[in-house]
C-alpha positions in Angstrom: -0.9 19.6 -17.4 -4.6 20.4 -17.4 -7.1 21.0 -20.2 -10.7 21.9 -19.9 -12.9 22.4 -23.0 -13.9 20.2 -25.8 -12.1 17.2 -27.3 -13.0 14.4 -29.6 -11.7 11.0 -30.8 -11.6 10.2 -34.5 -10.0 7.2 -36.0 -8.4 6.5 -32.6 -6.8 9.9 -32.6 -7.5 12.7 -30.1 -8.4 16.2 -31.2 -8.5 19.3 -28.9 -10.7 22.2 -29.9 -9.3 25.6 -29.1 -12.5 27.3 -30.4 -15.3 26.3 -32.8 -12.9 26.9 -35.8 -9.5 25.8 -34.5 -8.2 22.5 -33.3 -5.0 20.7 -32.4 -3.9 17.1 -32.5 -1.4 15.4 -30.3 0.9 15.0 -33.3 1.1 18.8 -33.5 1.9 19.0 -29.8 4.4 16.2 -29.8 7.6 18.1 -29.7 6.4 20.5 -26.9 5.0 17.5 -24.9 8.3 15.6 -25.3 10.2 18.5 -23.9 7.7 18.9 -21.0 8.0 15.2 -20.2 11.8 15.4 -20.1 11.5 18.3 -17.7 9.3 16.3 -15.4 5.7 16.4 -16.6 4.1 13.6 -14.7 0.4 13.9 -15.1 -2.0 15.2 -17.7 -5.7 15.8 -17.0 -8.1 16.2 -19.9 -11.4 17.2 -18.3 -13.1 17.1 -21.7 -15.3 14.9 -23.8 -14.4 11.6 -25.5 -10.7 11.5 -24.5 -9.7 7.8 -25.1 -7.9 8.8 -28.3 -6.0 11.4 -26.4 -4.9 8.9 -23.8 -3.9 6.4 -26.5 -1.6 8.9 -28.3 -0.2 10.4 -25.1 0.7 7.0 -23.7 3.0 6.5 -26.8 5.0 9.5 -25.6 5.7 7.8 -22.2 3.8 10.3 -20.2 3.5 8.6 -16.8 -0.2 9.2 -16.0 -3.1 10.5 -18.0 -6.7 11.1 -16.8 -9.4 11.5 -19.5 -13.2 11.1 -19.8 -14.4 8.1 -21.7 -17.3 9.8 -23.5 -19.1 13.1 -23.6 -19.1 14.6 -20.2 -21.7 17.1 -18.8 -20.1 20.4 -17.6 -21.4 19.8 -14.0 -19.8 16.4 -13.8 -16.5 17.7 -15.2 -16.5 20.5 -12.6 -17.4 18.3 -9.7 -14.9 15.6 -10.7 -12.0 18.1 -10.7 -13.1 19.5 -7.3 -13.3 16.0 -5.7 -10.1 14.8 -7.3 -8.0 17.8 -6.2 -9.5 17.7 -2.8 -8.4 14.0 -2.3 -5.0 14.7 -3.8 -4.4 17.5 -1.4 -5.0 15.1 1.5 -1.8 13.2 0.4 -3.7 10.5 -1.4 -2.2 8.9 -4.5 -3.5 9.7 -8.0 -5.2 6.3 -8.2 -6.9 6.7 -4.8 -7.8 10.3 -5.5 -9.5 9.3 -8.8 -11.3 6.4 -7.1 -12.6 8.7 -4.3 -13.7 11.3 -6.9 -15.6 8.7 -8.8 -17.3 7.4 -5.7 -18.4 10.9 -4.8 -19.8 11.4 -8.3 -22.2 8.6 -7.7 -24.4 11.1 -5.9 -25.1 12.6 -9.4 -25.9 9.3 -11.1 -29.7 9.9 -10.9 -29.4 13.2 -12.8 -26.5 12.0 -15.0 -26.6 8.2 -15.3 -23.1 6.6 -15.6 -21.4 10.0 -15.0 -19.3 8.5 -12.2 -17.8 6.0 -14.7 -16.6 8.7 -17.1 -13.2 9.5 -15.5 -10.5 7.0 -16.3 -6.7 6.8 -15.8 -4.0 5.4 -18.0 -0.5 4.7 -16.8 2.7 4.0 -18.5 3.9 0.7 -16.9 7.6 1.8 -17.2 6.8 4.4 -14.6 4.6 2.2 -12.4 6.2 3.4 -9.2 5.0 7.0 -9.7 3.3 8.7 -6.8 2.2 12.3 -7.2 1.1 14.1 -4.0 0.7 17.8 -3.2 2.4 17.2 0.2 4.9 14.5 0.9 3.7 12.0 3.4 6.3 9.4 2.8 9.7 9.8 4.5 12.6 7.4 4.2 15.6 8.3 6.3 18.9 7.2 4.8 20.7 9.6 7.2 18.4 10.3 10.1 18.8 13.6 12.0 17.1 12.5 15.2 17.5 15.9 16.9 15.7 17.6 14.0 12.8 15.3 14.2 12.5 15.4 18.0 12.3 19.2 17.7 9.7 19.2 14.9 7.7 16.0 15.6 6.0 14.5 18.6 6.8 11.0 17.4 9.8 9.1 18.6 11.8 8.5 15.4 15.0 7.2 17.0 16.3 4.2 15.1 13.6 4.7 12.4 14.6 3.9 8.9 11.1 4.2 7.3 8.0 6.2 8.1 4.6 6.6 6.4 1.4 8.0 7.7 -1.6 6.0 6.4 -4.8 7.8 7.2 -4.5 8.6 10.9 -2.1 5.7 11.8 1.7 6.0 11.8 3.6 3.1 10.3 7.3 2.9 11.2 10.1 0.5 10.5 12.8 0.6 13.2 16.1 -1.2 13.7 15.9 -1.9 17.4 15.3 -4.5 20.0 11.5 -4.9 20.0 11.4 -5.3 23.8 12.6 -1.6 24.1 9.6 -0.2 22.4 6.9 1.6 24.4 3.8 0.0 22.9 0.6 -1.7 24.1 1.3 -4.9 22.3 4.4 -6.8 21.3 4.1 -9.6 18.8 6.3 -12.7 19.3 7.4 -14.9 16.4 6.7 -18.4 17.6 6.2 -22.0 16.6 2.8 -23.6 17.1 3.9 -25.1 20.5 4.8 -21.6 21.7 8.2 -22.7 23.0 9.8 -19.3 22.7 13.1 -21.1 22.2 15.2 -18.5 20.4 15.6 -15.5 18.3 13.1 -12.7 18.9 10.8 -14.9 21.0 13.7 -16.0 23.2 14.6 -12.3 23.8 11.0 -11.5 24.6 10.9 -14.4 27.1 14.1 -13.4 28.8 12.9 -9.8 29.2 9.3 -10.6 30.1 10.1 -13.3 32.7 9.6 -17.1 33.1 5.9 -16.7 34.0 5.2 -16.1 30.4 6.4 -19.5 29.5 4.1 -21.1 32.1 1.2 -19.3 30.4 2.1 -20.4 26.9 2.4 -24.1 28.1 -1.3 -23.9 29.0 -2.3 -22.4 25.6 -0.2 -24.7 23.4 -0.4 -26.2 20.9 -2.2 -23.8 18.5 -2.7 -24.0 14.8 -0.2 -22.6 12.3 -1.4 -19.1 11.5 -3.2 -18.6 14.8 -2.4 -16.1 17.6 -2.4 -16.6 21.3 -2.5 -13.8 24.0 -0.6 -13.6 27.3 0.3 -10.8 29.6 3.5 -9.0 29.0 5.3 -9.8 32.3 8.1 -7.4 33.1 7.8 -5.6 29.7 6.2 -2.2 29.5 3.6 -3.5 27.1 0.2 -4.7 28.2 0.1 -7.9 26.1 2.2 -10.3 24.1 0.6 -11.8 21.0 2.2 -15.1 20.2 2.0 -15.6 16.4 2.5 -19.2 15.2 4.5 -18.9 12.0 6.4 -22.2 12.3 5.4 -25.8 12.6 8.5 -28.1 12.9 6.4 -31.2 12.1 5.9 -30.0 8.5 8.3 -31.2 5.9 9.2 -27.7 4.9 10.0 -25.4 7.9 10.1 -22.3 5.8 6.7 -20.6 6.2 4.6 -19.3 3.4 4.1 -15.5 3.1 0.4 -16.2 3.5 1.1 -17.4 7.1 2.8 -14.1 7.8 -0.2 -12.3 6.4 -2.7 -14.4 8.4 -1.1 -13.9 11.8 -0.7 -10.1 11.0 -4.4 -9.9 10.1 -5.4 -11.7 13.3 -3.0 -9.7 15.5 -4.5 -6.4 14.2 -8.0 -7.6 14.8 -7.1 -8.7 18.3 -5.4 -5.4 19.0 -8.6 -3.6 18.1 -10.6 -5.9 20.3 -8.5 -4.9 23.4 -8.6 -1.2 22.3 -4.8 -1.0 21.9 -3.4 2.2 20.5 0.0 0.7 19.5 1.5 -2.6 18.3 5.0 -3.7 17.4 5.7 -6.6 15.0 9.1 -8.3 14.6 10.3 -9.4 11.2 8.3 -12.7 11.6 10.0 -16.0 10.7 13.3 -14.4 9.6 15.5 -16.5 12.0 14.8 -20.2 12.0 12.0 -19.6 9.5 14.5 -18.5 6.9 12.6 -15.5 5.4 14.4 -12.4 4.3 13.5 -9.3 6.5 12.0 -7.6 3.4 9.8 -10.6 2.6 8.5 -10.7 6.1 7.9 -7.0 6.3 6.0 -7.0 3.0 3.6 -9.7 4.3 3.0 -7.6 7.4 2.6 -4.3 5.5 0.1 -5.7 3.1 -2.3 -6.6 5.9 -1.6 -3.3 7.6 -2.7 -1.4 4.5 -5.8 -3.5 4.2 -6.7 -3.0 7.9 -6.2 0.8 7.7 -8.9 1.2 5.1 -11.3 1.1 8.0 -11.5 3.0 11.3 -9.1 1.7 13.9 -8.0 2.7 17.4 -4.4 1.9 16.4 -2.4 5.1 16.3 1.1 3.6 15.8 2.2 0.3 14.1 5.9 -0.5 14.3 7.9 -3.2 12.4 11.0 -3.9 14.4 14.1 -5.4 12.8 17.0 -6.3 14.9 20.5 -5.9 13.5 24.1 -5.2 14.5 24.3 -1.5 14.0 28.0 -1.5 13.2 27.8 -3.9 10.3 24.3 -4.4 9.0 22.2 -1.2 9.5 23.5 0.5 6.4 22.4 -2.4 4.2 19.0 -2.5 5.8 18.5 1.2 5.2 19.4 0.9 1.6 17.2 -2.2 1.0 14.2 -0.7 2.7 14.6 2.6 0.8 14.8 0.7 -2.5 12.3 -2.0 -2.0 9.8 -1.5 0.9 8.9 2.2 0.1 8.5 1.3 -3.6 6.4 -1.7 -2.8 3.9 0.2 -0.6 3.2 2.6 -3.4 3.1 -0.1 -5.9 0.8 -2.3 -3.9 -1.6 0.5 -3.2 -1.9 1.3 -6.9 -2.2 -2.4 -7.8 -4.9 -2.9 -5.2 -6.9 0.1 -6.4 -6.7 -1.3 -10.0 -7.8 -4.7 -8.7 -10.8 -3.2 -7.0 -11.8 -1.2 -10.1 -11.6 -4.4 -12.1 -13.8 -6.1 -9.6 -16.4 -3.4 -10.0 -16.1 -3.6 -13.8 -16.5 -7.4 -13.8 -19.6 -7.1 -11.7 -21.1 -4.6 -14.1 -20.4 -6.9 -17.1 -21.9 -9.9 -15.3 -25.0 -7.9 -14.4 -25.5 -7.3 -18.1 -24.6 -10.9 -19.0 -21.6 -9.8 -21.0 -19.7 -12.9 -20.2 -16.7 -12.6 -22.6 -15.8 -9.1 -21.3 -16.3 -10.3 -17.7 -14.0 -13.3 -18.3 -11.2 -11.0 -19.8 -11.4 -8.7 -16.7 -11.3 -11.7 -14.4 -8.1 -13.0 -16.1 -6.5 -9.6 -15.8 -7.3 -9.6 -12.1 -5.6 -13.0 -11.8 -2.5 -11.6 -13.6 -2.3 -8.7 -11.3 -2.4 -11.0 -8.3 0.3 -13.2 -9.9 2.6 -10.2 -10.4 2.3 -9.2 -6.7 2.8 -12.8 -5.5 5.9 -13.2 -7.6 7.3 -9.9 -6.4 6.8 -11.1 -2.8 8.5 -14.4 -3.4 11.5 -12.9 -5.2 12.2 -9.8 -3.3 15.0 -11.2 -1.2 16.8 -11.9 -4.5 16.5 -8.3 -5.8 
């Protein structure tokens, strides 16, 4: 739903002006809006002045997402915002990211219209927090893959793929396969800090790559928990093996923290860029002896991938490989990834955008010495981080 014209907030209630003499309130539109929401209305844009009252009333109707202007908005700013917002949305970006990009582009007008870039704001109903609206679908989850169809219509190898998403120019895939079968530049091995490659994924990599790899790792070990060592790939088709230290058996608790998964992922992606790699494959790190659920491990990896792909990268393909008995376990993995991982990616991107907006707002309040407001914003940021951390910890129980 879109409205362009004049609006006003009075006594916390929004008023829409049809013309200088006639006006409408949200109460008068309530029945029609409820019907529209039931039929799938997902986003309302009020490209008009002083819309906070409109947002407050519309949120009570459980409308998923509402975009309004905080105060009076110059016509030029309203027009440019809509152009920038729709342009970003058309590029398969989420509503949150499209809004953020539009606001950033509006900063070019701040000299002529001070504060104009801060006028657009978004309100979201938390009960519909997983909502993603895109003009073209970029997210594909394959509960029943038709490999022949995708081979005919896509250059990418989607065999054994249970999840695919394109983030900017990089393809992110989750595959149920033996990681040593993948045709990539880099294979990441899930190792302990002594790089023993004694079992699980690392043992498979050692058997396929050859014993010379173990001789290399002996010279490099030990490394610190969370660090990454590089060796050649031996008999594998890859160029390098990145040995990620996710376990330290000398610690009282052998189960690694998700932060360790994130740390080795971040370092692996940076190292991949330093050797100008175009593709990299991660296993579900620390899911064997480490004891993590595949979903937990994948989330830790995915978070760092999303962060890294904000910037230019030579990486064209990133794969997360999960090994499973196809006859017994693959259906369960498909279902869990469909319900949890795909939802989490969209959820995380929205939460991250909110977090960054709050950081910007906190900096503004601090610059004007409005300490109380800055403190409230900071506490809200901490709460958002706590929500995401708890989600990560408990996902294997969902």
